[in-house]
N, C-alpha and C positions, 0 to 999 in steps of 0.2 A: 095706952097708955099714951099721956100729953105727947103735944107736940118737944116742949120745950124738957121732959124727961126723956123721953127718944133721942133725942138732940146730945142729952149728957150721953148719955150711954152708947152713945154710937161715936162722939168724941173720946171716952174713956177708953172705951176697944180702939181705938185709935192708935192711944199713947199708949196703949200695952202692949199690943201683939205688932205694929205697923209703925210704930214708929220713924223705921227707916227709912219711911216715904217722906222723903220734906219737903218735892216741890209738884208742881207741875208736873213736871218732867215726865218722875218718877213714876205717878199714877199714870203718866198719859203710856211710858214706855212698858209698863205691866198690863195694863190694860188691852194693850195695839196684842202686846207679842202671848198674853195670855189666851183674847180673841183668837188668835189665828191658830193658837196649839190647842184649839177647843175644835176646829171647824176641824183640825188634820191637815193643815197647812202651816208647820210650823215656818215665821217667818226667818227669811237668811239676815247677814247684816245687810246685805244691797239691799234688800225689802224694803227694809226700816229705814234706812235712811232715804225712801221717794218717796217713805210716807207723810216726811217735811214733818218732825215730832218736833226739833230743834235741830239745831247745825251737827251738825256734824262732831262736832268739837266735843259739843254738851251733848249728844246722845253714846259718845264715846266712853266720856265722863261717867256721866251716869251708870253706862253699863257696869260698867267695871266697879263700882262702889256697893252697886245689887248683885254684882259677881262677891265679892265680899261679905255682903250680908247673908247669902245665900238664897239671893232669892231666883237669881237666874241663876238656867245651867246654859252653856255654852258645849253645842256634838259636833258633826260632821254627821253631814245628811247619808243618810241610807241611799239615798239616790245617785247622791251626786257627789263624791269624797271631797273634792274640789269647797264645796259650799258647808259654813257653819251653821248651825239652823242654832236660834233659842227657844229656850225650856222655861216655862214656870215650875219652880218644883215645888213637888207633893206636900211639903213641908208649909209650901206659903198656900196650895191650891187648896186645903184642909182651911189655915184658914184665911182665905175671903170666900173659905165656901160659909164659913160661921157669919163674918160682918154681914153675906149677900141673904143671912136668916134675919140680923137686927135690922138691914134696911129695910123687907117685904112687912117685917113688925111682931119676928117671932122671938122671942123670949132666947135673948144666952146670955150665958154667964159670964161679966166678962175678967 
């Protein structure tokens, strides 16, 4: 696939399936939450703040929005019931897997 055809396909996929990710902070939050979840050590709110992705107020505002869109879940930690862990929803995980395939160059229907 040519460069611009691929870029076109990527943008079409983003518009159709990831339209709720409006800002760089949204992408950063999803990336960090998913990365830590994949490693088996989900992020807590405190650890997310310490990553310095954005200001505390911005993180809270963006997370509230991502929860409303069904992209992020908050759950009590099984290890420490006082802590809240952040998780990517299974639906978004599937969507991001398709997006990764498109980034890798394998054809995925948008």
